[in-house]
C-alpha positions in Angstrom: 6.1 6.2 -20.4 6.8 9.3 -18.4 10.3 10.3 -17.6 12.4 9.3 -14.7 14.5 12.2 -13.5 17.2 11.9 -10.8 18.8 14.8 -9.0 21.8 13.7 -6.9 25.2 14.8 -5.7 26.7 16.5 -2.7 25.7 20.0 -3.7 22.7 22.1 -2.9 19.7 22.2 -5.2 18.5 18.6 -5.6 15.0 19.2 -4.0 14.8 22.7 -5.5 15.3 21.3 -9.0 12.5 18.7 -8.4 10.3 21.4 -7.0 10.9 23.5 -10.1 9.2 20.7 -12.1 6.2 20.9 -9.8 5.6 24.5 -11.0 5.4 23.5 -14.7 1.7 22.8 -14.9 1.4 19.1 -14.3 -0.7 17.5 -11.6 2.0 16.8 -8.9 2.4 15.2 -5.6 5.5 15.3 -3.4 6.7 12.8 -0.8 9.5 13.9 1.4 11.2 10.9 3.0 13.5 12.7 5.5 11.7 15.8 6.6 9.7 15.4 9.9 6.0 14.9 9.6 5.4 18.2 11.4 7.8 20.1 9.0 6.5 23.5 8.0 9.3 24.9 5.8 8.8 27.6 3.2 8.3 25.1 0.4 5.6 23.4 2.5 3.7 26.6 3.0 4.1 27.6 -0.6 2.9 24.3 -2.0 -0.1 24.2 0.4 -1.0 27.7 -0.8 -0.8 26.5 -4.4 -2.8 23.4 -3.6 0.1 21.0 -4.3 0.0 17.9 -2.0 3.2 17.7 -0.1 3.8 14.9 2.5 6.7 15.1 4.9 7.1 11.4 6.0 10.2 11.1 8.1 11.6 11.9 11.5 14.3 14.3 10.6 17.8 13.7 9.4 18.2 9.9 9.4 22.0 10.1 9.9 21.2 11.8 13.3 18.3 9.5 14.2 18.3 8.0 17.7 16.1 5.2 16.5 16.9 3.9 13.0 14.2 1.3 13.3 11.6 4.0 13.7 13.1 5.9 10.7 12.9 2.7 8.7 9.3 2.1 9.7 8.3 5.6 8.7 10.2 5.2 5.4 8.3 2.0 4.6 5.0 3.5 5.6 5.7 6.5 3.4 6.8 4.3 0.5 3.5 2.5 0.7 1.7 5.9 0.3 4.1 7.0 -2.5 3.8 3.7 -4.3 0.0 3.9 -4.3 0.1 7.5 -5.7 2.7 6.4 -8.3 0.5 3.6 -9.5 -2.8 5.4 -9.3 -2.5 7.5 -12.4 -4.0 10.4 -10.4 -0.8 12.5 -10.8 1.3 13.4 -13.8 4.4 14.0 -11.6 5.4 12.1 -8.4 8.4 13.6 -6.5 10.2 11.2 -4.2 12.4 13.7 -2.3 15.4 12.3 -0.4 14.4 8.8 -1.6 18.0 7.8 -2.4 18.6 7.5 1.4 15.7 5.1 1.7 17.2 3.0 -1.1 20.7 3.2 0.2 19.7 2.1 3.7 17.7 -0.7 2.1 14.5 0.4 3.8 12.9 -0.3 0.4 14.4 -3.0 -1.6 15.7 -2.4 -5.1 13.4 -4.9 -6.8 10.4 -3.4 -5.2 11.3 0.1 -6.3 12.2 -1.1 -9.8 8.8 -2.8 -10.1 6.9 0.3 -9.0 9.0 2.6 -11.2 8.6 0.4 -14.3 4.9 -0.3 -13.9 3.7 3.2 -13.3 1.0 4.3 -15.7 1.8 5.8 -19.1 2.7 9.5 -18.9 3.5 9.6 -15.1 6.8 11.4 -14.6 8.9 10.5 -11.6 11.6 12.7 -9.9 13.9 11.2 -7.3 16.3 13.3 -5.2 19.1 12.6 -2.7 22.8 12.1 -2.4 24.5 8.9 -3.7 21.9 7.7 -6.2 22.5 4.0 -6.7 24.0 2.9 -10.0 20.9 0.9 -11.0 18.8 4.1 -10.5 21.2 6.1 -12.6 21.1 3.5 -15.3 17.2 3.4 -15.3 16.8 7.2 -15.4 16.1 9.2 -18.5 18.0 12.2 -17.1 20.4 12.5 -14.2 21.7 15.7 -12.8 24.6 15.7 -10.3 24.8 18.8 -8.0 28.4 19.4 -7.1 29.3 21.4 -4.1 32.0 23.9 -4.7 31.4 26.0 -1.6 28.7 26.2 1.0 28.1 28.7 3.9 27.3 25.8 6.2 30.9 24.6 6.0 31.9 28.0 7.4 29.6 27.6 10.3 26.6 29.6 8.9 23.4 27.8 9.9 20.6 27.1 7.4 18.9 30.3 6.3 15.2 30.9 6.0 14.2 31.3 2.4 17.5 29.7 1.2 17.7 26.3 2.8 14.5 26.4 4.8 
């Protein structure tokens, strides 16, 4: 069985850590559950240049959403696509970026995620990112890294910076 890696915590670097795995020579696919479908951040441009499939699936930051039902619909739609990729065996690495939010909002039920995670083909690695990883996911994982925020420029009023956060 491939490894299940979880990157969680309130610090910066969860997605970045998962994206580092993408560069290690496996056949990867990335599903981003919060980023807007039209997102065109630096990592999207870079991965497209490298030929890495990256799928922004959401409608932005869910905690700011004006329509949580629409956010939930997009998450479930994205999960169906991610679940198909995870079970297909076409990829050695599946990244579910910001998926802990989907789990914590219960837009995908625990049992459904557990079944998909446990039944993925032999050798398929899975990386899950996002704050507040649920205890059952931490218990299931082969490795969990918690990013801890010590200090962040955003807290001092500095907006996200291109090439650093975007």
